[in-house]
N, C-alpha and C positions, 0 to 999 in steps of 0.2 A: 810431058808438055811443060813448058816454062810458065812461071807465074809473072804476071805483069807487075810493073813497079808500084802501081797504086794498090795492088792487092797484098803487097808484102807488109809485114809488121812495121810499126812505126820506128822501132829500134833499128831495124835493117835499113829502112828508108833514111834515117838520120845518119847512120854510118856512111851510107853511100853518098849522101849530100855533102857530109864533112870531107870525105875523100875527094869528091869532085871539086870542092872548094879549095882544098890544099893543092890538088893537081893544077887547078886553074891559077892559083896564086904563085906557085913555084914552078909551074910548068914541068911537074914531075912526070917522068915517063911511066908507062905502065910496066908491070912486071915486078920482079923481086926488089929491085933498087927502089922503086916507088914505095913498096911496102915498108922497107927499112926507114926511108925518109919520113914516111907518115908515122911510124912507130916512135921515132925519135921526137918528132913534132909533138905527139900526144904526151910523151913523157915530160917534155919541156913545159907544156901547158899545165900538166898536173903539178910539176915542181913549182911553177909560178903561183898556182892556186894555193899550194901548201905554204909557200913563203908568205902569201898575203894573209893567210889565217894565222900563221905564227906571228907575223908583224902586228896584226890586230890584237892577238892575245897579249903580246909583249906590251903594246900600248895601254891595254886595259890594266895590266899589272902595274905599269908605271904610274898610271892615274890613281889606282888604288893605294899604292905606296905613298904618293904625294898627299892624297886625302888623309891617310892614316897619320902621316908625319905632321901635317898641318893641323889636323883635328884632334890629335892626342892631348894637347894642353887644355883645350875646351872640354874634352871628355873627362880629363882628370879633375878639372874644376867642378864639373857636374857631379862626379862621383864623390869628391870631397864634400861638396855642399850637402848631398844626400846623407853622407856619413855623419856630418856635424848635426844635421837636422835630426837624424835618428838618435844620436847620442844625447842631444838636448831633450828630445821627447822621452827617452829612457830615464834621464835624470829627473825630469819633471814627474814622471810616473812614480819613481822611487821616492821623491820628496812628498808627493801626495800620499803614498802608502805610509811613509813615516809619520806624517801629520795625522792621518786617519788612525794609525795605530795608537798615537799619543792621545788623541781625542777619545778613542774607544777605551783606553786604559783609564783616562780621567773619568769618563762617564761610568765605567764599571765601578771605580772607586766611590764615586758619588752615589751610585745606586746601592752599593753595599752599605755605605754609611747611612743612606736614607732608610734602607730596610733595617739596619741595626738600631738606628735612633727612632724609628717609627714607634708611636705609642702602641703598646700591647695591652690588651685588657687583662687585668689581674683576675685570675680564676676565683670564683666564689665558693665558699664552703657549702656543702649540701645542707639545705634547710635555711640558708641565709640569703637566698636569691632576692628576697623582698627587702633586705636591709639597705637603708640609704645612708651612705657615709657623708657626713657634713663637714668633717674636719680631719685633716691628715697632718701628721707631725713626724719629721724624721728626728729620731733621738740621737744622742751622741754615740750610742752603740752601733748605729747604722740601721737598726730596725725602724720601721715606720709604724707609728701608732695611729689607729683609725677609730673614730667614734662617730656616732650618728643617731639614728632613730632607734637602734637596738639597745638592749640592756647590757651590752658587753663592751669591754675594751678589746680590740683586736690588734694583734701585732703581726706584721708581715715582713719577711726577709726578702729584700729585692734580689738577692743572689740565689734565692731558692725558687723552684717551680711550684711550691706548695701554695695554696690559697692562704689568705689571712686567717689566723687562728685565734679564737677567743681565749683570753688569758685571765680576765677578771670580770666578774658579773657586777654591774653597777646597780645601785639601789633604784627601784622603780623602773618605769619604762619611758621616762621623759627623754626628749631629744637633747642631744649634746652638740652644741653648735661651734665651740671653740676649744682649742687645746694648745698650750704653750709649755715649753720646757724651761724651768727656772734655772737660775745660775747654780743651784746646788744639786741639779740633776733630777729633782722631782718634777712632776707634771701637774699643771693646773688644768682642770677640765670644767668648762662652764656650759650652762644650757638652760632648759626651761625650768619654770617655778623657782627661780633664784638659785639654781643648782650651782654650787661651787665645791669641787672635789679636789683633793690632793692625793696623788698616787706616786709611790716610789717604784720605778721599774726595776731597780736593782734588788730591792728587798722583797718585791712582790706584795702579797697581802691585799686586803681590801682597801679601797680608797676611803679617805677620811673626809667627812662633810665639814666644811667651814661653817660654824654656827652663827646664828644671829645676823644673817645678811640683811641689811635694810632694803627697803623698796617694796613695791606692790607684790603681793603674794604670787600672782600669776605672771610676773615679769620673766622674760627670757633674755639671758645674756647672749649676745651675738659675737662679741669680740673681747679679747684680753690682750694686755700689753704689759711687759715688765719694763719698768723705767730704769734709767741709768743708775739710780741709787738703790736698786734692788726691790723696791716696792712694786706692787702689781695693781694695775688699774683695769677694771672690768666694766663694760657698758652694754646696754641693751634697751629693753622697753622702758622708757621714761626713767632710766636708772643709770647712775654712774657711781661706782664704789671704788675705794682705795683700800688695799690690804697689804700688811707687812708680813712676809713669810717668816721673819725671825721672831715675831711676837705671837702670843697665844690669843690676842684680842680679836674681836670681830672686825669686819670691814667697816669703813666709815663712808657716809654719804657725802656727795659733793655739797660743799657749804653754800655757795652762792650759785645762782643759775640752776638750782636743782629742780625747779618747777618745769621740768621738761614734759611736753605733751606728745613727743614723737620718739621714735626709736633711733638708736645709734648703731650703725653697722660696721664702722671701721674707725680705728684710731692709729695715729702715728706720732711719735715724739720727734719734734723738730730739733734742729741744731741748737737753738737757743734754750732748749730744755722744756719748752712748753709742749703740751699735747694738743694735737688737732683731732677733733672728733667730727664725723660727718654722718648724715643719716637722712631721714625722711623730711619732706617739706622744706627742701633747700637748707637743711640744718648744717651750719658750720659753727662749731663751738671751739673756742680756744680755752684750754684749761691750764692753770698755774699749779703744778704738782707740789709746790712748796707749801702754800697755804690752802691748797685744794679748793680753789675758787675758779669759776668759769665765767667766760664773757662771750655772750652770743654775738656772732658777727652778722650784721645785717646784710642781706643780699638785695637790698632795695635799689633799683627796681628788681623784682624777682626775675630770675632767668626764665623766659617763656618756655613752657613745655617741660621744665625740670621738676620732677616730683621727688626723686630719691637719689642721694649720693651713696653708692655702694663701696667705693674704694678711694684711697688717697695715697699719694706718693710724693715725698719731698725730693727735689732734685739737688744737685751739688751746688747750684747757685742760690739756693734758699727758696726759690719759688716752689709752688706746690701744684701738682696735677690732680684734678678731681675728675671722676667719671661716675656715671650712673645711668638712670633711665632717661632716654631721649635727650641726653645732654651732650653726647659726643665726648670729646676731651676738652677740659677747661683748665686754664692757668690762673693761679691766684697768688698774690704776693702777701704773705702774712705780716709784713712790716707796715702795710697800709690798711686802709679801710675800704678801698675800692672793691666792688664786687668782682667775682671771677669773670673772665672773658673767654670766649670760645677760641679754641686753638685754631689759628688761621691755616688755610690751605688743606684742610682735611674735611670737606663737606660731606663725604660719603660716610663719615662716622657719626653724623648727627642723630640718626635714628637707631643707634645701637644701644644695647644694654650691656654695661661692662661690670664685671665682678672682681677683677684683679688687675693690678698694674705691676710690671716688672721693669727694672732699670738695667740697661745694657751699658756698662761702664766704659767699654771701648769706644763708644761713639762720643763725638765732641759735645761738651756741655752746652745746654741750651737748644740742642737739636731735637725737634719733636720725634725724630726716629729713635731717640733714647728710650722712649716709652713704648712698650709692647703691651697688647691687650689679649692675652690668650683665652680669656673667658668672656665670650659675648653671647648675646641671646637676642633673636629677632622676634620671638613670639612669646607672649606671656601665657601662663605664669612660668617663670624660669626658676624661681626659688620658692621653696616651701615656707609659708608664713604661719 
């Protein structure tokens, strides 16, 4: 039985409809000739479709070529810009690395210097932990002489790791407050109970007591100074004496102005040869070493809050810096009679207690930064009296 047209598969129905359409269009006869014509017709249609696809592909290729040709300069500029940006970023990173390496090296050098220069505690000899050193003096030999509340002279070699060693036993157990090296290499040691000792580090031996020292029996010498002419001036509790190391005579008392009722803690010889002594109760005393007379400099009106001057330092311009209890830093002109005045611009130093002044010669003259104060104290008592 035959299958009706509607029951045939859609592919068969489509072929039949296409053949009918071709026959209707070309009035093709049925039979073999019609089949040949239809086959040629299909091949032509297929060739036309392939030609359309090839034409479309060729058109797309031409458009892509034009786009590549026209867009190549813009792409090159983009690539070049990215490359330049990358090179600049790389150079910036390398410069930053170089700068950081330099800063690291500088900080490392500073740290090494700080660690090298940092104060290191000097080890103490066993049994001397309670010994208080009150004076340190570097000798011409390089060793450091230490004296204080103990009964010994200690010598310490800064190049050694050993603690200070006792070399000479001093008479008594009085405190020894000051030590200076004389021009002939001997050392003068001054302290409590009018103690004045001469010791020769080169020859060793026992220190020699300077006899017949004038002044109160219980007076303590706090400071000593060798003058430009070789004589030695020593001062302390209500006492100023002058001694000639080349003579065998005893020290002499200050002739005028000797009725001191306070203590002198520091002396300095000024450029004009006079000696400036400072101490308790706003004491400022100018001493003429030639005739050994003193002139008390009035600080009227007294500096409010000032009780003691502990240290003095002459500057290159002739002015003098004074420092002590609750006084901050003060400037005084020895050529006049005006009282000292407070150093301007340093109010934070007004409540400090200063024990020493150092001068930095590399700084311009007159600059307050020339004066450093490495020894300060905010809480009393700071010094054994």
